[in-house]
C-alpha positions as CSV (number, residue, x, y, z in Angstrom):
1,M,-12.7,3.7,-30.6
2,E,-12.4,5.5,-27.4
3,L,-12.1,3.8,-24.0
4,L,-13.8,6.1,-21.8
5,K,-16.4,8.7,-22.8
6,P,-15.3,12.4,-22.2
7,E,-17.6,12.5,-19.3
8,F,-15.8,9.7,-17.4
9,S,-12.2,10.5,-18.4
10,F,-11.4,11.7,-14.8
11,I,-12.2,8.2,-13.4
12,L,-9.0,6.4,-14.4
13,P,-6.7,9.1,-12.9
14,L,-8.8,9.1,-9.8
15,I,-8.4,5.5,-9.2
16,M,-4.6,5.9,-10.0
17,L,-4.3,8.5,-7.5
18,I,-6.3,6.7,-4.9
19,V,-4.1,3.5,-5.4
20,L,-1.0,5.5,-5.1
21,G,-2.3,7.0,-2.0
22,I,-3.0,3.8,-0.5
23,Y,0.4,2.5,-1.5
24,I,2.3,5.4,0.0
25,Y,0.3,5.3,3.1
26,S,1.1,1.4,3.6
27,L,4.9,2.2,3.3
28,V,4.6,5.0,6.0
29,D,2.6,2.8,8.1
30,I,5.2,0.2,8.0
31,L,8.0,2.6,8.8
32,R,6.2,4.0,11.7
33,H,5.6,0.7,13.5
34,E,7.8,-1.8,15.1
35,F,7.7,-5.4,14.3
36,R,9.3,-8.7,15.5
37,G,12.4,-9.6,14.1
38,N,13.3,-8.7,10.6
39,N,9.4,-8.4,9.6
40,K,9.7,-4.7,9.1
41,I,12.3,-5.2,6.1
42,V,10.3,-8.1,4.8
43,W,7.1,-6.2,4.5
44,I,8.8,-3.3,2.8
45,I,10.2,-5.5,0.3
46,V,6.9,-7.3,-0.2
47,V,5.0,-4.1,-0.8
48,L,7.8,-2.6,-3.0
49,M,8.0,-5.6,-5.3
50,L,4.3,-6.6,-5.3
51,P,2.6,-3.1,-5.2
52,I,-1.1,-4.0,-5.2
53,L,-0.8,-7.8,-4.0
54,G,1.8,-6.6,-1.3
55,V,-0.4,-3.6,0.1
56,F,-3.4,-6.1,0.2
57,L,-1.3,-8.7,2.0
58,Y,0.3,-6.2,4.6
59,F,-3.1,-4.8,5.4
60,L,-4.5,-8.4,5.8
61,L,-1.5,-10.0,7.5
62,G,1.0,-7.5,8.3
63,K,-1.0,-5.1,10.5
64,K,-1.6,-8.1,13.1
65,Q,2.4,-8.3,13.4
66,Q,2.8,-4.7,14.6
67,S,4.1,-4.7,18.0
68,A,4.0,-0.9,19.0
69,R,4.2,2.5,17.1
70,V,7.6,4.3,17.1
71,L,6.8,7.9,15.8
């Protein structure tokens, strides 16, 4: 039994590529901004340890903690 019909076989790799792009974007965004205290290190660890949930939490909560753009 096939999971996806051949006409839709491009969807899963496309979704994976989009998720990977968002994951990389979030890590770059964390590295390019300043945070109060050790929050930058904490957010990097959260995103690396919990890839999908960590990215969601970062965009929901972490963006508010940024103080300035570095690069």
